[in-house]
A tleap script that builds the chain and sets N, CA, C and O, in Angstrom:
source leaprc.protein.ff14SB
mol = sequence {
  NMET ASN LYS GLN VAL ARG GLU ALA VAL ARG
  GLN GLU LEU LYS ARG ARG LYS MET THR HIE
  GLY ASP LEU ALA HIE LEU ILE SER VAL GLU
  ARG PRO ASN LEU THR ARG VAL LEU THR GLY
  LYS SER GLY LYS VAL PRO LYS MET TRP GLN
  GLU ILE PHE ASP ALA LEU GLY LEU GLU ILE
  ILE VAL VAL PRO LYS SER GLY SER VAL SER
  THR THR HIE PRO VAL CGLU
}
set mol.1.N position { 14.080 22.956 -0.711 }
set mol.1.CA position { 13.290 23.981 -1.346 }
set mol.1.C position { 12.479 24.722 -0.289 }
set mol.1.O position { 12.338 24.253 0.840 }
set mol.2.N position { 11.969 25.840 -0.653 }
set mol.2.CA position { 11.210 26.614 0.316 }
set mol.2.C position { 9.788 26.078 0.466 }
set mol.2.O position { 9.345 25.217 -0.294 }
set mol.3.N position { 9.091 26.608 1.460 }
set mol.3.CA position { 7.737 26.131 1.770 }
set mol.3.C position { 6.778 26.276 0.600 }
set mol.3.O position { 5.940 25.403 0.372 }
set mol.4.N position { 6.892 27.372 -0.146 }
set mol.4.CA position { 5.970 27.597 -1.257 }
set mol.4.C position { 6.147 26.535 -2.342 }
set mol.4.O position { 5.166 26.075 -2.928 }
set mol.5.N position { 7.388 26.149 -2.610 }
set mol.5.CA position { 7.652 25.129 -3.624 }
set mol.5.C position { 7.100 23.794 -3.160 }
set mol.5.O position { 6.438 23.092 -3.925 }
set mol.6.N position { 7.369 23.436 -1.901 }
set mol.6.CA position { 6.852 22.163 -1.369 }
set mol.6.C position { 5.325 22.166 -1.392 }
set mol.6.O position { 4.720 21.143 -1.713 }
set mol.7.N position { 4.698 23.275 -1.063 }
set mol.7.CA position { 3.240 23.358 -1.070 }
set mol.7.C position { 2.688 23.229 -2.489 }
set mol.7.O position { 1.664 22.578 -2.699 }
set mol.8.N position { 3.361 23.845 -3.461 }
set mol.8.CA position { 2.915 23.733 -4.857 }
set mol.8.C position { 2.972 22.278 -5.318 }
set mol.8.O position { 2.070 21.810 -6.013 }
set mol.9.N position { 4.018 21.571 -4.939 }
set mol.9.CA position { 4.134 20.154 -5.305 }
set mol.9.C position { 3.038 19.359 -4.608 }
set mol.9.O position { 2.411 18.498 -5.226 }
set mol.10.N position { 2.799 19.636 -3.328 }
set mol.10.CA position { 1.753 18.934 -2.585 }
set mol.10.C position { 0.389 19.138 -3.246 }
set mol.10.O position { -0.380 18.188 -3.393 }
set mol.11.N position { 0.093 20.360 -3.639 }
set mol.11.CA position { -1.180 20.658 -4.281 }
set mol.11.C position { -1.312 19.943 -5.627 }
set mol.11.O position { -2.383 19.445 -5.973 }
set mol.12.N position { -0.210 19.900 -6.379 }
set mol.12.CA position { -0.256 19.223 -7.680 }
set mol.12.C position { -0.446 17.721 -7.499 }
set mol.12.O position { -1.177 17.098 -8.269 }
set mol.13.N position { 0.193 17.136 -6.504 }
set mol.13.CA position { -0.026 15.713 -6.218 }
set mol.13.C position { -1.490 15.470 -5.877 }
set mol.13.O position { -2.095 14.508 -6.350 }
set mol.14.N position { -2.047 16.341 -5.062 }
set mol.14.CA position { -3.455 16.206 -4.682 }
set mol.14.C position { -4.360 16.325 -5.902 }
set mol.14.O position { -5.294 15.541 -6.069 }
set mol.15.N position { -4.078 17.307 -6.754 }
set mol.15.CA position { -4.886 17.527 -7.945 }
set mol.15.C position { -4.860 16.302 -8.856 }
set mol.15.O position { -5.868 15.953 -9.470 }
set mol.16.N position { -3.706 15.658 -8.937 }
set mol.16.CA position { -3.560 14.480 -9.789 }
set mol.16.C position { -3.925 13.180 -9.070 }
set mol.16.O position { -3.861 12.097 -9.652 }
set mol.17.N position { -4.308 13.302 -7.802 }
set mol.17.CA position { -4.647 12.127 -6.987 }
set mol.17.C position { -3.485 11.141 -6.932 }
set mol.17.O position { -3.665 9.932 -7.071 }
set mol.18.N position { -2.276 11.697 -6.723 }
set mol.18.CA position { -1.062 10.892 -6.631 }
set mol.18.C position { -0.563 10.874 -5.197 }
set mol.18.O position { -0.736 11.839 -4.453 }
set mol.19.N position { 0.052 9.778 -4.825 }
set mol.19.CA position { 0.688 9.665 -3.517 }
set mol.19.C position { 2.190 9.916 -3.665 }
set mol.19.O position { 2.714 9.998 -4.776 }
set mol.20.N position { 2.872 10.036 -2.517 }
set mol.20.CA position { 4.337 10.130 -2.555 }
set mol.20.C position { 4.903 8.887 -3.231 }
set mol.20.O position { 5.872 8.970 -3.985 }
set mol.21.N position { 4.293 7.733 -2.958 }
set mol.21.CA position { 4.747 6.486 -3.575 }
set mol.21.C position { 4.610 6.511 -5.089 }
set mol.21.O position { 5.496 6.046 -5.805 }
set mol.22.N position { 3.490 7.059 -5.582 }
set mol.22.CA position { 3.288 7.172 -7.027 }
set mol.22.C position { 4.381 8.033 -7.662 }
set mol.22.O position { 4.969 7.659 -8.677 }
set mol.23.N position { 4.644 9.187 -7.049 }
set mol.23.CA position { 5.650 10.091 -7.593 }
set mol.23.C position { 7.040 9.473 -7.500 }
set mol.23.O position { 7.834 9.588 -8.434 }
set mol.24.N position { 7.337 8.819 -6.384 }
set mol.24.CA position { 8.641 8.173 -6.218 }
set mol.24.C position { 8.859 7.145 -7.324 }
set mol.24.O position { 9.940 7.072 -7.907 }
set mol.25.N position { 7.836 6.357 -7.608 }
set mol.25.CA position { 7.940 5.358 -8.676 }
set mol.25.C position { 8.158 6.051 -10.024 }
set mol.25.O position { 8.988 5.613 -10.820 }
set mol.26.N position { 7.423 7.117 -10.276 }
set mol.26.CA position { 7.515 7.845 -11.537 }
set mol.26.C position { 8.921 8.389 -11.790 }
set mol.26.O position { 9.393 8.387 -12.927 }
set mol.27.N position { 9.592 8.854 -10.731 }
set mol.27.CA position { 10.929 9.445 -10.903 }
set mol.27.C position { 12.047 8.503 -10.454 }
set mol.27.O position { 13.210 8.899 -10.383 }
set mol.28.N position { 11.683 7.250 -10.152 }
set mol.28.CA position { 12.660 6.197 -9.818 }
set mol.28.C position { 13.512 6.510 -8.595 }
set mol.28.O position { 14.737 6.395 -8.630 }
set mol.29.N position { 12.846 6.907 -7.513 }
set mol.29.CA position { 13.535 7.083 -6.235 }
set mol.29.C position { 12.752 6.323 -5.170 }
set mol.29.O position { 11.584 5.985 -5.364 }
set mol.30.N position { 13.410 6.060 -4.046 }
set mol.30.CA position { 12.731 5.408 -2.928 }
set mol.30.C position { 11.763 6.399 -2.281 }
set mol.30.O position { 12.086 7.577 -2.129 }
set mol.31.N position { 10.575 5.918 -1.901 }
set mol.31.CA position { 9.568 6.789 -1.310 }
set mol.31.C position { 10.067 7.534 -0.079 }
set mol.31.O position { 9.788 8.727 0.041 }
set mol.32.N position { 10.800 6.889 0.857 }
set mol.32.CA position { 11.272 7.649 2.022 }
set mol.32.C position { 12.176 8.826 1.643 }
set mol.32.O position { 12.127 9.879 2.279 }
set mol.33.N position { 13.001 8.645 0.607 }
set mol.33.CA position { 13.869 9.747 0.167 }
set mol.33.C position { 13.042 10.900 -0.390 }
set mol.33.O position { 13.317 12.064 -0.100 }
set mol.34.N position { 12.034 10.577 -1.187 }
set mol.34.CA position { 11.156 11.609 -1.728 }
set mol.34.C position { 10.407 12.320 -0.606 }
set mol.34.O position { 10.297 13.546 -0.617 }
set mol.35.N position { 9.897 11.572 0.349 }
set mol.35.CA position { 9.158 12.169 1.459 }
set mol.35.C position { 10.040 13.135 2.243 }
set mol.35.O position { 9.571 14.193 2.662 }
set mol.36.N position { 11.307 12.790 2.447 }
set mol.36.CA position { 12.227 13.707 3.148 }
set mol.36.C position { 12.367 15.021 2.387 }
set mol.36.O position { 12.402 16.091 2.994 }
set mol.37.N position { 12.447 14.943 1.058 }
set mol.37.CA position { 12.564 16.159 0.246 }
set mol.37.C position { 11.271 16.972 0.328 }
set mol.37.O position { 11.308 18.190 0.498 }
set mol.38.N position { 10.128 16.291 0.206 }
set mol.38.CA position { 8.848 17.001 0.185 }
set mol.38.C position { 8.463 17.583 1.536 }
set mol.38.O position { 7.666 18.519 1.598 }
set mol.39.N position { 9.014 17.048 2.614 }
set mol.39.CA position { 8.718 17.591 3.941 }
set mol.39.C position { 9.776 18.589 4.416 }
set mol.39.O position { 9.660 19.147 5.508 }
set mol.40.N position { 10.805 18.812 3.599 }
set mol.40.CA position { 11.821 19.802 3.948 }
set mol.40.C position { 12.939 19.275 4.808 }
set mol.40.O position { 13.768 20.056 5.274 }
set mol.41.N position { 12.996 17.964 5.041 }
set mol.41.CA position { 14.066 17.393 5.861 }
set mol.41.C position { 15.359 17.273 5.080 }
set mol.41.O position { 16.428 17.132 5.675 }
set mol.42.N position { 15.284 17.325 3.757 }
set mol.42.CA position { 16.461 17.382 2.898 }
set mol.42.C position { 16.039 18.096 1.615 }
set mol.42.O position { 14.867 18.427 1.432 }
set mol.43.N position { 17.008 18.328 0.732 }
set mol.43.CA position { 16.678 18.964 -0.534 }
set mol.43.C position { 16.532 20.471 -0.446 }
set mol.43.O position { 15.858 21.085 -1.273 }
set mol.44.N position { 17.160 21.065 0.551 }
set mol.44.CA position { 17.073 22.520 0.697 }
set mol.44.C position { 17.927 23.209 -0.365 }
set mol.44.O position { 18.875 22.626 -0.890 }
set mol.45.N position { 17.578 24.457 -0.674 }
set mol.45.CA position { 18.389 25.266 -1.581 }
set mol.45.C position { 19.731 25.498 -0.885 }
set mol.45.O position { 19.760 25.923 0.270 }
set mol.46.N position { 20.854 25.222 -1.582 }
set mol.46.CA position { 22.159 25.462 -0.957 }
set mol.46.C position { 22.253 26.899 -0.436 }
set mol.46.O position { 21.737 27.835 -1.047 }
set mol.47.N position { 22.923 27.047 0.704 }
set mol.47.CA position { 22.983 28.331 1.402 }
set mol.47.C position { 23.423 29.474 0.487 }
set mol.47.O position { 22.824 30.549 0.517 }
set mol.48.N position { 24.454 29.260 -0.319 }
set mol.48.CA position { 24.943 30.351 -1.165 }
set mol.48.C position { 23.874 30.784 -2.172 }
set mol.48.O position { 23.703 31.980 -2.407 }
set mol.49.N position { 23.150 29.824 -2.772 }
set mol.49.CA position { 22.083 30.195 -3.698 }
set mol.49.C position { 21.009 30.996 -2.979 }
set mol.49.O position { 20.516 31.991 -3.511 }
set mol.50.N position { 20.642 30.569 -1.771 }
set mol.50.CA position { 19.630 31.305 -1.020 }
set mol.50.C position { 20.102 32.725 -0.733 }
set mol.50.O position { 19.313 33.668 -0.802 }
set mol.51.N position { 21.382 32.881 -0.412 }
set mol.51.CA position { 21.930 34.217 -0.156 }
set mol.51.C position { 21.889 35.072 -1.425 }
set mol.51.O position { 21.590 36.265 -1.362 }
set mol.52.N position { 22.190 34.464 -2.574 }
set mol.52.CA position { 22.119 35.186 -3.857 }
set mol.52.C position { 20.683 35.637 -4.116 }
set mol.52.O position { 20.439 36.796 -4.452 }
set mol.53.N position { 19.728 34.706 -3.957 }
set mol.53.CA position { 18.322 35.062 -4.159 }
set mol.53.C position { 17.901 36.190 -3.229 }
set mol.53.O position { 17.255 37.146 -3.658 }
set mol.54.N position { 18.268 36.077 -1.951 }
set mol.54.CA position { 17.899 37.097 -0.970 }
set mol.54.C position { 18.496 38.454 -1.331 }
set mol.54.O position { 17.811 39.475 -1.268 }
set mol.55.N position { 19.771 38.463 -1.709 }
set mol.55.CA position { 20.452 39.722 -2.035 }
set mol.55.C position { 19.815 40.409 -3.237 }
set mol.55.O position { 19.785 41.637 -3.320 }
set mol.56.N position { 19.303 39.594 -4.174 }
set mol.56.CA position { 18.714 40.152 -5.383 }
set mol.56.C position { 17.194 40.276 -5.310 }
set mol.56.O position { 16.550 40.702 -6.269 }
set mol.57.N position { 16.631 39.901 -4.166 }
set mol.57.CA position { 15.184 39.981 -4.008 }
set mol.57.C position { 14.450 38.982 -4.889 }
set mol.57.O position { 13.362 39.271 -5.387 }
set mol.58.N position { 15.038 37.811 -5.083 }
set mol.58.CA position { 14.444 36.788 -5.930 }
set mol.58.C position { 13.960 35.608 -5.096 }
set mol.58.O position { 14.423 35.393 -3.976 }
set mol.59.N position { 13.018 34.843 -5.660 }
set mol.59.CA position { 12.575 33.612 -5.032 }
set mol.59.C position { 12.259 32.598 -6.115 }
set mol.59.O position { 11.982 32.956 -7.260 }
set mol.60.N position { 12.303 31.333 -5.739 }
set mol.60.CA position { 11.958 30.263 -6.664 }
set mol.60.C position { 10.446 30.107 -6.642 }
set mol.60.O position { 9.833 30.027 -5.577 }
set mol.61.N position { 9.856 30.064 -7.821 }
set mol.61.CA position { 8.409 29.893 -7.940 }
set mol.61.C position { 8.152 28.716 -8.882 }
set mol.61.O position { 8.793 28.592 -9.925 }
set mol.62.N position { 7.224 27.872 -8.509 }
set mol.62.CA position { 6.882 26.713 -9.323 }
set mol.62.C position { 5.565 26.978 -10.035 }
set mol.62.O position { 4.568 27.339 -9.410 }
set mol.63.N position { 5.574 26.792 -11.353 }
set mol.63.CA position { 4.357 26.931 -12.155 }
set mol.63.C position { 4.273 25.714 -13.078 }
set mol.63.O position { 5.304 25.158 -13.457 }
set mol.64.N position { 3.069 25.298 -13.439 }
set mol.64.CA position { 2.937 24.164 -14.354 }
set mol.64.C position { 3.548 24.479 -15.714 }
set mol.64.O position { 3.453 25.601 -16.211 }
set mol.65.N position { 4.179 23.465 -16.306 }
set mol.65.CA position { 4.668 23.614 -17.674 }
set mol.65.C position { 3.461 23.675 -18.592 }
set mol.65.O position { 2.465 22.989 -18.359 }
set mol.66.N position { 3.542 24.483 -19.621 }
set mol.66.CA position { 2.407 24.530 -20.544 }
set mol.66.C position { 2.369 23.230 -21.347 }
set mol.66.O position { 3.387 22.752 -21.848 }
set mol.67.N position { 1.162 22.676 -21.449 }
set mol.67.CA position { 0.970 21.455 -22.203 }
set mol.67.C position { 1.468 20.195 -21.530 }
set mol.67.O position { 1.526 19.142 -22.166 }
set mol.68.N position { 1.835 20.274 -20.240 }
set mol.68.CA position { 2.354 19.072 -19.601 }
set mol.68.C position { 1.288 18.380 -18.786 }
set mol.68.O position { 0.749 18.940 -17.831 }
set mol.69.N position { 0.994 17.168 -19.172 }
set mol.69.CA position { 0.058 16.328 -18.428 }
set mol.69.C position { 0.684 14.953 -18.349 }
set mol.69.O position { 1.094 14.387 -19.362 }
set mol.70.N position { 0.757 14.421 -17.152 }
set mol.70.CA position { 1.331 13.095 -16.957 }
set mol.70.C position { 0.459 12.038 -17.610 }
set mol.70.O position { -0.757 12.016 -17.420 }
set mol.71.N position { 1.088 11.163 -18.380 }
set mol.71.CA position { 0.314 10.061 -18.952 }
set mol.71.C position { 0.094 8.973 -17.910 }
set mol.71.O position { -0.788 8.129 -18.067 }
set mol.72.N position { 0.899 8.990 -16.842 }
set mol.72.CA position { 0.746 8.006 -15.788 }
set mol.72.C position { -0.442 8.324 -14.902 }
set mol.72.O position { -1.189 7.423 -14.519 }
set mol.73.N position { -0.625 9.590 -14.572 }
set mol.73.CA position { -1.718 10.035 -13.709 }
set mol.73.C position { -2.374 11.262 -14.322 }
set mol.73.O position { -2.156 12.376 -13.845 }
set mol.74.N position { -3.165 11.088 -15.359 }
set mol.74.CA position { -3.800 12.252 -15.988 }
set mol.74.C position { -4.751 12.960 -15.030 }
set mol.74.O position { -5.373 12.337 -14.169 }
set mol.75.N position { -4.846 14.245 -15.196 }
set mol.75.CA position { -5.750 15.047 -14.388 }
set mol.75.C position { -7.147 14.918 -14.967 }
set mol.75.O position { -7.340 15.024 -16.178 }
set mol.76.N position { -8.120 14.689 -14.093 }
set mol.76.CA position { -9.505 14.532 -14.548 }
set mol.76.C position { -10.207 15.863 -14.590 }
set mol.76.O position { -11.383 15.930 -14.950 }
savepdb mol mol.pdb
quit
């Protein structure tokens, strides 16, 4: 994913006071695998999709779902 998406996820983790380990447990993946995705070492948008977005002047934007609050780590 692009830097803006990774930053939005980082900010949301911070807001919820969650660690990479907390999120990894929540989505049932190993923490090192999640960390690689969140740091941009893997999980990139496939090249063809990025080319489509670029050609059409589009970008992926992450916004909170309305009414979504984790019951595991509620926001205070």
